[in-house]
C-alpha positions in Angstrom: 143.6 114.1 123.6 141.8 114.6 126.8 141.0 118.2 127.7 140.0 119.2 131.3 136.9 121.4 131.2 136.2 124.1 133.7 133.7 122.0 135.6 136.4 119.5 136.5 136.6 115.8 136.3 132.9 115.2 135.4 133.3 117.3 132.2 136.5 115.4 131.3 134.8 112.1 131.8 131.8 113.1 129.6 134.1 114.3 126.9 136.2 111.0 126.9 133.0 109.0 126.8 131.7 110.9 123.8 135.0 110.5 122.0 135.1 106.8 122.8 131.5 106.3 121.6 132.3 108.2 118.4 135.4 106.1 117.8 133.6 102.9 118.4 130.7 103.9 116.1 133.3 104.7 113.4 135.0 101.3 113.8 131.9 99.3 113.9 128.3 99.5 114.9 125.1 99.7 112.9 126.1 102.8 111.0 129.5 101.6 109.9 130.3 101.3 106.2 130.7 97.5 106.7 127.2 97.1 108.0 125.7 99.4 105.4 127.4 97.5 102.6 126.3 94.1 104.0 122.7 95.4 104.3 122.8 96.8 100.8 124.2 93.5 99.5 121.3 91.6 101.1 118.7 94.1 99.8 120.1 93.7 96.3 119.8 89.9 96.5 116.2 90.2 97.7 115.4 92.6 94.8 117.0 90.1 92.4 114.9 87.3 93.8 111.7 89.3 93.4 112.6 90.5 89.9 112.0 87.3 87.9 109.7 88.3 85.1 106.2 86.9 85.2 105.0 87.0 81.6 101.5 87.3 83.0 101.8 84.0 85.0 101.8 83.9 88.8 104.5 81.9 90.5 103.9 78.4 91.7 103.4 77.9 95.5 106.7 77.5 97.2 108.6 79.6 94.6 109.4 83.2 95.1 106.8 85.6 93.8 107.3 86.7 90.2 107.4 90.3 89.2 104.0 91.7 88.2 104.4 95.5 88.8 107.8 95.6 90.5 106.4 97.5 93.6 107.4 94.7 96.0 111.0 94.7 94.7 111.2 98.5 94.8 110.1 98.6 98.4 113.1 96.5 99.7 115.3 98.8 101.8 118.2 98.5 104.2 118.2 100.9 107.2 119.7 101.0 110.7 117.1 100.4 113.4 118.5 100.5 116.9 121.4 98.0 117.2 120.6 96.2 113.9 120.3 96.8 110.2 116.8 96.0 109.1 116.6 94.7 105.6 113.4 93.8 103.9 110.4 95.0 101.9 108.3 97.9 103.3 105.0 96.8 101.6 102.5 95.2 103.9 101.7 92.6 101.2 105.2 91.1 101.6 104.3 89.1 104.7 101.3 87.7 102.8 103.6 86.5 100.1 106.3 85.2 102.4 104.0 83.3 104.9 100.8 82.8 102.9 97.3 83.8 104.0 93.9 82.2 104.4 90.9 84.4 104.8 87.2 83.7 104.8 84.6 86.5 104.2 80.9 86.2 104.5 78.9 87.9 101.8 75.4 89.1 102.4 73.0 89.1 99.4 69.4 90.0 99.1 67.3 87.8 96.9 63.6 87.5 96.1 62.0 84.2 97.2 58.6 82.8 96.5 55.8 85.2 97.0 58.1 88.0 96.1 59.5 88.4 99.6 62.9 89.7 100.2 65.3 87.2 101.8 68.9 87.7 103.1 71.3 84.9 102.3 74.9 84.5 103.4 77.5 83.0 101.2 81.1 82.3 102.4 84.0 83.3 100.1 87.5 82.3 100.9 90.9 83.6 99.8 94.0 81.4 100.0 97.5 82.4 99.0 100.1 79.7 99.4 103.4 80.8 100.9 105.9 82.0 98.4 109.1 82.4 100.5 111.7 84.8 99.1 113.6 86.2 102.1 115.4 83.0 103.2 116.3 82.2 99.6 117.9 85.6 99.1 119.9 85.3 102.4 121.1 81.8 101.4 122.2 83.2 98.0 124.5 85.9 99.6 125.5 84.2 102.9 129.0 83.5 101.7 129.4 86.9 100.2 128.6 88.9 103.4 131.9 88.1 105.1 133.8 89.2 102.0 131.8 92.4 102.0 132.7 93.0 105.6 136.4 92.4 105.0 136.5 94.5 101.8 134.7 97.5 103.4 136.8 97.2 106.6 140.0 97.4 104.5 138.7 100.4 102.6 137.9 102.1 106.0 141.3 101.4 107.4 143.1 102.7 104.3 141.1 105.9 104.5 142.1 106.4 108.2 
């Protein structure tokens, strides 16, 4: 229903636009039940990939990281961000595990040389973590299910309307 407001055509246009936007957001968009369900399905798959028990042993390079404390799996969230649903871990260490890292740090050490003089020596230490991809594997695991989730949630939404 279009209602003409006292300020004339401009007010009616604004009201129609708001109503149209509201209807489109209900039917689809990033906040729709379908998108929320798809994001939650993918987040659940990522958590499952990260929840393989370690037994004290780290994962092999190229394999998804094994669960040590569970903090990485717990940080996986699905949330609307602009026009998309962002799904992924919130911990900053997730990118190190996904892509790997190589860092070199110089360490300064004081030592006593001959004649009891103090000498500064530098020793390089390096840290290398091989990539342990888990995001792509989780997506591959649920890729076929995402369309089913959309259809199922769309039907529920239409039945409620």
